[in-house]
N, CA and C atoms as an extended XYZ file, in Angstrom:
237
Properties=species:S:1:pos:R:3:atomname:S:1:resname:S:1:resid:I:1 pbc="F F F"
N        -4.173       -4.667      -11.168 N   MET     1
C        -2.731       -4.621      -11.140 CA  MET     1
C        -2.254       -3.589      -12.164 C   MET     1
N        -1.336       -2.769      -11.743 N   LEU     2
C        -0.828       -1.725      -12.624 CA  LEU     2
C         0.318       -2.242      -13.475 C   LEU     2
N         0.366       -1.773      -14.699 N   ARG     3
C         1.480       -2.103      -15.586 CA  ARG     3
C         2.496       -0.976      -15.520 C   ARG     3
N         3.736       -1.351      -15.519 N   VAL     4
C         4.815       -0.369      -15.449 CA  VAL     4
C         5.163        0.072      -16.862 C   VAL     4
N         5.287        1.367      -17.044 N   SER     5
C         5.708        1.902      -18.335 CA  SER     5
C         7.161        1.506      -18.581 C   SER     5
N         7.494        1.084      -19.794 N   PRO     6
C         8.884        0.736      -20.100 CA  PRO     6
C         9.871        1.863      -19.791 C   PRO     6
N         9.410        3.096      -19.879 N   ARG     7
C        10.284        4.233      -19.576 CA  ARG     7
C        10.658        4.298      -18.096 C   ARG     7
N         9.887        3.603      -17.235 N   GLN     8
C        10.134        3.627      -15.801 CA  GLN     8
C        11.046        2.490      -15.331 C   GLN     8
N        11.593        1.706      -16.279 N   ARG     9
C        12.452        0.581      -15.901 CA  ARG     9
C        13.640        1.023      -15.037 C   ARG     9
N        14.360        2.103      -15.387 N   PRO    10
C        15.475        2.532      -14.522 CA  PRO    10
C        15.012        2.872      -13.096 C   PRO    10
N        13.846        3.459      -12.992 N   ARG    11
C        13.310        3.802      -11.662 CA  ARG    11
C        12.990        2.532      -10.876 C   ARG    11
N        12.444        1.523      -11.532 N   LEU    12
C        12.130        0.261      -10.869 CA  LEU    12
C        13.414       -0.412      -10.366 C   LEU    12
N        14.474       -0.352      -11.152 N   ILE    13
C        15.764       -0.898      -10.720 CA  ILE    13
C        16.278       -0.134       -9.500 C   ILE    13
N        16.108        1.174       -9.505 N   GLU    14
C        16.510        2.007       -8.368 CA  GLU    14
C        15.723        1.623       -7.113 C   GLU    14
N        14.440        1.379       -7.262 N   ILE    15
C        13.600        0.972       -6.131 CA  ILE    15
C        14.076       -0.367       -5.570 C   ILE    15
N        14.414       -1.310       -6.450 N   ILE    16
C        14.897       -2.622       -6.016 CA  ILE    16
C        16.199       -2.475       -5.232 C   ILE    16
N        17.114       -1.658       -5.729 N   ARG    17
C        18.382       -1.428       -5.014 CA  ARG    17
C        18.133       -0.810       -3.640 C   ARG    17
N        17.243        0.175       -3.608 N   ASN    18
C        16.934        0.852       -2.354 CA  ASN    18
C        16.315       -0.121       -1.345 C   ASN    18
N        15.412       -0.969       -1.809 N   LEU    19
C        14.808       -1.948       -0.904 CA  LEU    19
C        15.856       -2.898       -0.338 C   LEU    19
N        16.785       -3.331       -1.175 N   ALA    20
C        17.858       -4.222       -0.713 CA  ALA    20
C        18.711       -3.535        0.352 C   ALA    20
N        19.007       -2.260        0.157 N   GLU    21
C        19.780       -1.499        1.144 CA  GLU    21
C        19.003       -1.342        2.448 C   GLU    21
N        17.714       -1.094        2.333 N   ARG    22
C        16.873       -0.943        3.539 CA  ARG    22
C        16.760       -2.261        4.296 C   ARG    22
N        16.721       -3.377        3.574 N   ILE    23
C        16.684       -4.690        4.228 CA  ILE    23
C        17.976       -4.918        5.007 C   ILE    23
N        19.108       -4.587        4.389 N   ALA    24
C        20.403       -4.743        5.071 CA  ALA    24
C        20.449       -3.877        6.335 C   ALA    24
N        19.970       -2.657        6.240 N   GLU    25
C        19.954       -1.765        7.396 CA  GLU    25
C        19.037       -2.312        8.494 C   GLU    25
N        17.878       -2.811        8.106 N   ALA    26
C        16.940       -3.360        9.086 CA  ALA    26
C        17.525       -4.595        9.783 C   ALA    26
N        18.223       -5.426        9.027 N   ARG    27
C        18.873       -6.609        9.637 CA  ARG    27
C        19.950       -6.180       10.639 C   ARG    27
N        20.728       -5.174       10.247 N   THR    28
C        21.788       -4.671       11.123 CA  THR    28
C        21.218       -4.170       12.446 C   THR    28
N        20.060       -3.526       12.365 N   ASN    29
C        19.433       -2.951       13.562 CA  ASN    29
C        18.511       -3.926       14.289 C   ASN    29
N        18.347       -5.130       13.732 N   GLY    30
C        17.508       -6.124       14.393 CA  GLY    30
C        16.019       -5.875       14.247 C   GLY    30
N        15.625       -5.167       13.213 N   TRP    31
C        14.206       -4.868       12.990 CA  TRP    31
C        13.594       -5.976       12.133 C   TRP    31
N        13.322       -7.111       12.756 N   LEU    32
C        12.901       -8.292       12.010 CA  LEU    32
C        11.559       -8.113       11.307 C   LEU    32
N        10.626       -7.423       11.931 N   GLY    33
C         9.337       -7.159       11.289 CA  GLY    33
C         9.501       -6.298       10.048 C   GLY    33
N        10.382       -5.333       10.153 N   GLU    34
C        10.668       -4.452        9.013 CA  GLU    34
C        11.329       -5.244        7.879 C   GLU    34
N        12.230       -6.146        8.231 N   VAL    35
C        12.887       -6.981        7.224 CA  VAL    35
C        11.847       -7.778        6.456 C   VAL    35
N        10.919       -8.363        7.175 N   GLN    36
C         9.894       -9.195        6.539 CA  GLN    36
C         9.038       -8.370        5.582 C   GLN    36
N         8.589       -7.210        5.995 N   GLY    37
C         7.768       -6.357        5.136 CA  GLY    37
C         8.518       -5.879        3.902 C   GLY    37
N         9.767       -5.483        4.099 N   LEU    38
C        10.572       -5.026        2.968 CA  LEU    38
C        10.875       -6.163        1.999 C   LEU    38
N        11.041       -7.377        2.551 N   GLN    39
C        11.309       -8.530        1.694 CA  GLN    39
C        10.131       -8.801        0.755 C   GLN    39
N         8.908       -8.637        1.267 N   VAL    40
C         7.713       -8.813        0.433 CA  VAL    40
C         7.709       -7.771       -0.689 C   VAL    40
N         8.001       -6.524       -0.336 N   SER    41
C         8.049       -5.460       -1.346 CA  SER    41
C         9.128       -5.722       -2.383 C   SER    41
N        10.284       -6.191       -1.936 N   LEU    42
C        11.386       -6.489       -2.846 CA  LEU    42
C        11.008       -7.608       -3.815 C   LEU    42
N        10.378       -8.641       -3.299 N   THR    43
C         9.950       -9.753       -4.149 CA  THR    43
C         8.987       -9.272       -5.226 C   THR    43
N         8.009       -8.470       -4.850 N   LYS    44
C         7.021       -7.970       -5.816 CA  LYS    44
C         7.662       -7.023       -6.830 C   LYS    44
N         8.595       -6.197       -6.396 N   ALA    45
C         9.278       -5.293       -7.331 CA  ALA    45
C        10.085       -6.092       -8.350 C   ALA    45
N        10.750       -7.149       -7.897 N   LYS    46
C        11.510       -7.996       -8.826 CA  LYS    46
C        10.576       -8.702       -9.806 C   LYS    46
N         9.411       -9.140       -9.319 N   GLU    47
C         8.433       -9.780      -10.204 CA  GLU    47
C         7.954       -8.803      -11.276 C   GLU    47
N         7.741       -7.548      -10.895 N   LYS    48
C         7.322       -6.525      -11.866 CA  LYS    48
C         8.405       -6.293      -12.916 C   LYS    48
N         9.665       -6.286      -12.479 N   LEU    49
C        10.767       -6.092      -13.417 CA  LEU    49
C        10.833       -7.253      -14.411 C   LEU    49
N        10.676       -8.467      -13.922 N   VAL    50
C        10.686       -9.636      -14.810 CA  VAL    50
C         9.530       -9.551      -15.806 C   VAL    50
N         8.339       -9.183      -15.324 N   ALA    51
C         7.177       -9.066      -16.213 CA  ALA    51
C         7.398       -7.963      -17.256 C   ALA    51
N         7.975       -6.852      -16.832 N   LEU    52
C         8.254       -5.755      -17.758 CA  LEU    52
C         9.251       -6.197      -18.823 C   LEU    52
N        10.323       -6.867      -18.399 N   ASP    53
C        11.315       -7.339      -19.359 CA  ASP    53
C        10.710       -8.350      -20.329 C   ASP    53
N         9.843       -9.212      -19.823 N   ARG    54
C         9.178      -10.203      -20.680 CA  ARG    54
C         8.300       -9.492      -21.717 C   ARG    54
N         7.583       -8.480      -21.294 N   THR    55
C         6.727       -7.710      -22.200 CA  THR    55
C         7.562       -6.988      -23.254 C   THR    55
N         8.671       -6.394      -22.825 N   LEU    56
C         9.544       -5.691      -23.770 CA  LEU    56
C        10.131       -6.657      -24.789 C   LEU    56
N        10.555       -7.829      -24.333 N   GLU    57
C        11.124       -8.824      -25.242 CA  GLU    57
C        10.074       -9.309      -26.232 C   GLU    57
N         8.863       -9.536      -25.759 N   ARG    58
C         7.783       -9.992      -26.634 CA  ARG    58
C         7.459       -8.929      -27.681 C   ARG    58
N         7.438       -7.669      -27.287 N   SER    59
C         7.125       -6.612      -28.249 CA  SER    59
C         8.252       -6.444      -29.272 C   SER    59
N         9.508       -6.685      -28.853 N   ARG    60
C        10.625       -6.617      -29.803 CA  ARG    60
C        10.563       -7.759      -30.804 C   ARG    60
N        10.224       -8.950      -30.312 N   SER    61
C        10.225      -10.117      -31.208 CA  SER    61
C         9.052      -10.107      -32.184 C   SER    61
N         7.947       -9.479      -31.817 N   THR    62
C         6.795       -9.424      -32.713 CA  THR    62
C         6.784       -8.156      -33.556 C   THR    62
N         7.652       -7.208      -33.210 N   GLY    63
C         7.702       -5.959      -33.962 CA  GLY    63
C         6.595       -4.992      -33.584 C   GLY    63
N         5.861       -5.318      -32.533 N   GLN    64
C         4.790       -4.436      -32.075 CA  GLN    64
C         5.228       -3.797      -30.779 C   GLN    64
N         5.236       -2.486      -30.778 N   GLY    65
C         5.694       -1.796      -29.598 CA  GLY    65
C         4.602       -1.103      -28.816 C   GLY    65
N         3.378       -1.210      -29.250 N   GLY    66
C         2.332       -0.493      -28.551 CA  GLY    66
C         0.978       -1.123      -28.743 C   GLY    66
N        -0.050       -0.375      -28.403 N   PRO    67
C        -1.404       -0.903      -28.525 CA  PRO    67
C        -1.807       -1.099      -29.990 C   PRO    67
N        -2.736       -1.987      -30.204 N   THR    68
C        -3.239       -2.266      -31.542 CA  THR    68
C        -4.382       -1.318      -31.862 C   THR    68
N        -4.321       -0.694      -33.018 N   ASP    69
C        -5.395        0.197      -33.452 CA  ASP    69
C        -6.533       -0.642      -34.023 C   ASP    69
N        -7.679       -0.561      -33.403 N   LEU    70
C        -8.845       -1.317      -33.855 CA  LEU    70
C        -9.715       -0.517      -34.802 C   LEU    70
N        -9.374        0.739      -35.026 N   GLY    71
C       -10.147        1.569      -35.943 CA  GLY    71
C       -11.413        2.098      -35.281 C   GLY    71
N       -12.133        2.893      -36.033 N   MET    72
C       -13.378        3.480      -35.524 CA  MET    72
C       -14.545        2.592      -35.935 C   MET    72
N       -15.468        2.334      -35.049 N   PRO    73
C       -16.627        1.536      -35.425 CA  PRO    73
C       -17.533        2.324      -36.368 C   PRO    73
N       -18.198        1.610      -37.241 N   VAL    74
C       -19.141        2.228      -38.164 CA  VAL    74
C       -20.537        1.967      -37.622 C   VAL    74
N       -21.250        3.040      -37.368 N   ILE    75
C       -22.607        2.923      -36.841 CA  ILE    75
C       -23.576        3.327      -37.952 C   ILE    75
N       -24.418        2.407      -38.329 N   THR    76
C       -25.378        2.683      -39.390 CA  THR    76
C       -26.710        3.053      -38.762 C   THR    76
N       -27.514        3.744      -39.541 N   LYS    77
C       -28.828        4.150      -39.076 CA  LYS    77
C       -29.742        2.934      -39.022 C   LYS    77
N       -30.437        2.701      -37.898 N   PRO    78
C       -31.313        1.526      -37.820 CA  PRO    78
C       -32.500        1.677      -38.801 C   PRO    78
N       -32.944        0.540      -39.328 N   GLN    79
C       -34.027        0.605      -40.305 CA  GLN    79
C       -35.337        0.224      -39.707 C   GLN    79
């Protein structure tokens, strides 16, 4: 599963709006199969937005905004 970059949040909102518009158009035209497929995509896009917002909120509350630096491993010469 891919993680969405926080910088792409506006684009994800745009995708959700577009899917909603396409669903309305498909309903108007009676394309029931298309409505069903778009509804699945819309549901998953909304789930991604919720997960992204949850991640952003968690990083704000902990003060950590990125990956944790684990440092460089020290490799010693075997004896």
